[in-house]
Steps between C-alpha positions, in 0.01 A plus 500: 500500500610806697186688553655829415528389144142386481365847431714597211462144347120527515497848346731387219281197412187725506659761280599230250148360477353839473748614237468200267115437533405870488641555147539147368196561264654828385826338404336209321275740317800699382710214371194336331418843327852540391480174294605232750324164464373333834835298536710817443285716726518226786869477444535879547315482834707211632822680412387838625389365830840302541702808403317712748593244773860465406560874458317587827712244698824617342438882543371480856770264620777695326398832658313378805210738416139438409569510120223335315464410122169472308375458152400809320113520526484830312723352240255202455221738485695679216528165313131446536416837343783483226398139374676319227777672305674447170724210526265315744608341843866466404526885440319557833763278672770705331324808641527350851872442436562863399283621798716304739813645335362853536442435878856375529622817314283723726710376791829534337468816284390802708373700195256229407362517854468874468323460163220295677495760771464778242159354387239714690341284758146596405546389147663157599197459744256602231641239265466231756152598577410490135646156481294393805168645400385212259601238760307690779189508283498119477306453837232721384441325161535164660249587777249578234576204280534232767342628820461172681866418474655846525271659769629276796863584400428867505305487823784304672743758380296789624448350841861423552621826367301640790613269776827340394617686179831294463291188433234649270678409176641168597152386641337617174755286298440203728133526461541521129711181509231321705242593257709366224560174683139456549410554143804296361453167349737266693852569620671591173612830651746328716833560338870441590728808461626543150752733341457602132804666351461746198794634312491878508442698182530877441279738331479879493128480586564283809797702618319832475150385586587251772863529627504882551157523673569195713817661609348822588209370671700253703739783603246760567235287669702233673870562550488887598195449729665184647805701584278778653306251721825352642654838556182618686562191721863595558665246266724628219477304181825380319371652177777389260503133634134460511450627137783277361352210704131543393589592143738189444222285658248646246740418212568146625127440549390659180526193275281306727239781496587727807433855406666684783592481859562819714512630857165449669324822567166464688577160640835618624337700772392197690838319557667850577247601766489435874220242418792290364708523813551775779877486441583668152817279482302180480238599244708365213395151619152563373642528144696175544153333590340686214751370246473145626123512476534629146720200406229268645219677319682501158423129415130564557493781245445260215190353663355837587557612144311194374214587730479855384511384146200284564302781654175637334573822311496803730553332835888521515499834313267648771756394769797657299287816487423509858854438592609805298237748621733631778783539271288672240363747761855585605623536148205725403549711797877537432411589129269784604728645763629855404834591671501844341136621446603825337384647274215265440456164675272379228767551223765343735288181515470474112822300432405232765141495367635445146728214623218346680252511206741374235613223716152402596389506131723203434591623158770339303713682238781343309449196694578688825243499792320774662714530816785637301303752313326606813837569658629670188188721487524599860855595482471696183215693629685560833788644312298724280281639771799541732667728243179675454470581871861602509457733211184647668 
């Protein structure tokens, strides 16, 4: 192979491995909490990984830019905090379909995109932070309950966070899998890839409590930052094309358990950087390699899901919590940011604080999960207090 292509290819493969392994446990936890049985959750992971690969290959080749697609990790965290809804797993699948259609509509209908943009960023970030809080507490609880199993994972994560931060979460996940293999009885965790289809059903609780928050968190925490990352690297994003492609991919993958795909945000920085290739015109090759690597990793998702399912309680949950700490910190910082500190910064933070607390409480009213109520509480307080400040 021409050595000039070796650098972007290696970067693409590394970004695929990091992207999949760093949040695999989070996505599996989300699908399982939403009501998927082991076969349905494994199916979702297989299809999500394959969709990421196909969409990344298509987008990057079509536009010759380092455009990369990922699964929605914040969306998976939202599912984990929301839990089961009225109508069960079929209703959740229906919510995935509607979420995908909303992403498509966001690309095609400008007012809908402006609606998402009208949600104050601190409130959206507060909702995300509230959703992530219970997951980020898991390592603390697991460390107390199973110190001999969890402490090595935490120590490895801390050490690599200091010296090789990109590999901290993948390595923690790998160590957790090694622990499970050592403790497992035989080789029953070796599984061929499988696809389990579920006919979507539709319920008001699932649409309001899952589809709407999933759409908001995917747009605010993945698609919009993904555009910003690529713009900072000098690459304009074909917004409408990308939204239609990822939204349609979500709709197609939903019956198999795929909750959402979107533009990559954090992991998008690596293929778009000089580390990928000195020539900006050649960096799209890294995304081609990323897509191929995802397609190769997809069949392994069923085996990895079986391993995770066989893990002692708390082990994999601790990995998921560690993987989300950085996202939680960024969301919390964004929630507490005050663009206009007048007249009182403390009052200005109240809407975001309310959104955070209601979302973190995990309350369910009328069958609708806490993320929606947290967002609603934050927006309502924002409108009330803004009018109060305007009147003053």
